[in-house]
C-alpha positions, 0 to 999 in steps of 0.5 A, spaced: 622 188 185 622 184 178 616 180 176 620 173 178 621 176 185 613 178 186 611 171 184 616 168 190 613 173 195 606 171 193 608 163 194 611 164 200 604 168 202 600 162 199 596 158 204 596 152 201 602 147 200 602 141 196 607 137 201 602 134 206 602 127 204 598 125 209 592 129 206 594 127 199 594 119 201 589 119 207 583 116 202 589 110 200 589 104 204 596 101 205 595 095 200 593 101 195 598 105 197 603 099 195 600 098 188 601 106 186 608 105 189 609 099 184 606 102 178 609 109 178 616 105 180 614 100 173 613 106 169 620 109 171 623 104 167 625 107 160 623 101 156 617 099 160 612 104 157 614 104 150 613 097 150 607 096 154 603 101 150 605 097 144 603 090 146 597 091 151 592 093 146 594 087 142 594 082 148 587 085 150 585 084 143 586 076 143 582 075 150 587 072 154 584 072 161 591 072 164 592 080 161 585 082 162 586 080 170 593 084 170 591 090 167 584 091 171 588 090 178 594 094 176 592 100 171 585 100 171 585 101 178 590 106 178 587 110 173 579 108 172 573 108 176 570 102 174 567 099 168 560 102 169 556 108 172 554 103 178 561 101 179 564 108 180 559 109 186 564 106 192 570 110 189 565 117 188 563 116 195 570 115 198 572 122 195 566 125 198 569 124 205 575 128 203 571 134 199 573 131 193 568 132 187 568 128 181 568 129 172 565 123 170 568 121 163 565 116 159 572 114 157 570 110 150 574 113 144 569 115 138 567 110 133 564 112 126 557 111 124 550 114 126 548 108 131 555 109 135 554 117 135 546 116 137 549 111 142 554 115 145 549 121 146 544 117 149 550 114 154 552 122 156 545 123 157 544 117 162 551 120 165 548 127 166 542 123 170 546 120 174 551 125 176 544 129 178 543 124 183 550 124 186 552 129 191 559 130 189 559 129 181 558 137 179 561 136 172 561 130 166 566 130 160 565 129 153 569 128 146 565 131 141 569 126 136 564 121 140 558 124 137 561 126 130 565 123 125 572 126 125 572 127 117 566 131 118 570 135 123 576 135 119 572 138 113 569 143 116 575 145 120 578 147 113 572 151 111 571 156 116 569 161 112 562 159 112 558 159 118 556 152 117 563 150 116 562 146 110 561 147 102 554 147 100 553 139 100 547 136 103 550 130 106 555 134 109 550 139 112 544 134 114 550 130 118 552 136 121 545 138 123 545 131 127 551 133 131 548 140 133 542 136 135 546 131 139 550 136 142 543 140 144 540 134 147 546 133 151 547 140 154 539 141 154 539 135 159 545 138 163 541 145 164 535 141 167 539 137 171 544 142 173 550 138 171 556 142 167 559 139 161 566 140 159 568 139 152 574 136 151 579 139 146 581 135 140 587 136 135 588 142 132 585 140 125 579 138 128 578 143 133 575 150 130 567 147 129 568 144 136 569 151 139 564 154 135 559 149 136 561 149 144 560 157 143 553 157 140 551 152 146 554 156 151 550 162 148 544 157 149 545 155 156 550 159 159 545 165 161 545 165 169 550 159 170 555 155 167 553 149 164 557 148 157 565 149 158 570 148 152 577 146 153 583 151 151 590 147 150 595 153 151 601 149 148 598 152 142 600 158 141 594 162 138 590 160 145 591 165 149 588 170 144 583 165 143 580 165 150 580 173 150 576 173 143 571 167 146 570 172 152 569 178 148 564 174 144 561 172 151 560 179 153 557 182 147 552 176 147 551 176 154 553 169 156 558 166 162 564 164 158 566 157 161 573 154 160 577 149 162 584 150 162 589 144 160 597 145 157 594 140 151 595 132 150 597 132 142 603 135 142 607 130 138 602 128 134 601 135 132 608 137 130 609 130 126 603 132 122 605 140 121 612 137 119 609 131 114 604 136 111 609 142 111 605 147 115 607 152 121 606 148 127 601 150 132 605 148 138 609 153 142 616 153 141 618 152 148 615 149 154 616 155 158 612 159 153 607 154 154 607 155 162 607 163 161 601 163 156 597 158 162 599 162 168 597 169 163 590 165 162 589 164 169 590 171 171 586 173 165 580 168 167 580 170 175 581 177 173 574 176 170 570 172 174 563 176 173 563 173 166 568 167 166 567 160 169 574 157 170 576 149 170 584 149 172 585 142 170 593 142 171 598 137 174 603 143 174 604 145 182 607 152 180 600 153 176 596 151 182 600 155 186 599 161 182 592 161 181 591 160 189 595 166 190 591 170 185 585 168 189 588 171 195 591 177 192 584 179 190 580 176 196 576 171 192 573 166 196 576 159 196 569 156 194 567 161 189 563 158 184 567 160 178 573 157 180 574 149 180 581 145 180 582 139 177 586 133 177 586 126 173 584 120 178 590 117 180 595 122 179 597 128 183 593 127 190 598 131 193 595 137 189 588 135 189 587 133 196 591 138 200 587 144 195 581 140 198 583 140 205 584 148 204 577 149 202 578 150 195 573 146 190 577 140 187 574 134 182 578 128 180 577 127 173 574 119 173 573 116 167 569 109 166 567 104 161 568 097 159 576 095 160 577 093 152 574 100 151 579 104 156 585 101 154 587 107 149 586 112 155 589 108 159 596 107 155 595 115 154 596 116 161 602 111 161 605 115 156 604 122 160 607 120 166 614 118 162 613 124 157 612 129 163 619 130 165 620 127 173 612 126 173 613 119 175 619 120 179 615 126 183 609 121 184 613 116 187 617 120 191 611 122 195 609 115 195 615 113 198 615 119 204 607 117 205 609 109 206 615 111 210 611 116 215 605 110 216 611 105 217 614 110 223 607 111 227 606 103 226 613 102 229 
C-alpha cells in the first residue's frame, strides 16, 4: 500500500468531519449568517479586493463617518472581536458555550519609538492579566516588531554570527537590551498567570533575532509547562529543519518547545524582495512542497509530545485531518494539553466548531483594537481570502448550505 493509499485510509477512519454546517454556524444568528454571506460573496468578485484594499485605508484616514460605520458593520464585525478588551467579552462568552477558546491579539501594527514600544508592552501585559480572569482565553498573541524597531531587528538578522546579533555598537546593544527586558516582562507575567504567549512570525529578514529571543524565553519559562510559543512558517523551505534544530536545543537545555505551525503570511513580499536584491528566495518552490513540509512538521511534533507543545494554526482541511488522524493512530486523547488547533475568527468555522464538537482543544485567533489601528489586519484578511485558491467560494458554499438548512426547517 502506498503512502497516498495510507492517507486515504486514515482519513476514512477519522472521527471528525468538517461538513457539518449546523455545528459550524450554530453560534451565528440568521442576521450574522446573512452578513457573512454578503461579505464572502463580495470578496469573490475579482476586482473588489484589490480596489478595496487600496482605497479603504485612505478613506478611513479621511475620517468620513459613513466609511467608519460601513467598515464597522461589515468586515470589522466579521474578523475582529471589538475595539477594546471589554468589548471582546460577549463574543468570548458566546464561543465558550461551544467549547471554543480564544487566542487574544492586540491587533495594532508596530510603530517606532520607545514610547510606542513601552505602550505595546504594557498593553500585552494588560491582555495577559485580563485573559487570566476569563475561562476560555489560554493564549495571547504578540509581535516582536511591536516592541522592537524593524531596523534593529534587520541589523541583528544580518549579523547572526555574534550572540548579541549586532556589531559592537553601544546604542544598538542598549536598544536590544531594552527589547529583551520588554519580552521578559511579558513572559514573566504570562508565567505567573498561566497564560501562553504565541510569538508571531515576521518577514525572513527580521526573523532570526526573533527566533533566538523566543528560544531564550522558552529556556527560562517552559520548564514545567509551555508558556512561550514560536511561530514556524512552513512556506519557507528551511523551516522543517529549523523545527528539528529547535527541538534538539529544547532537549539539550531541558525545556518544552512551544511551536505554532502555519503555512505563512508574507509570500508575495518575500519573493519580490528576493528578486529585487538578487538573493535566493526563502519560499518553497511549489504549494505542494509547502503542504508536504507542513504535514511532516505535524507528524514530527505529534511524535514528540513529551517535550513539544503544538498549536496547529491551519485553514487547510486536509492538514487538520492529518493531525487528528495522527492523534488517533497514536492513541493521543483529543484534549491533550500539548495539542491545540486554531483558526482565525471569521474564517473556517466548519473546521473550528466541528473539532470542538469532537472534543479537540480549539481556539479562534481574535484580534481587537481601535478600528483605525486594525485596518491593516483587515486588509490582509481580505487579501488572504482572495489569494488562497477557492477560499471565498468554499466559505460561501458552506454558508449557503446552512442558510438553506435553516430555511428548510422553517418551512
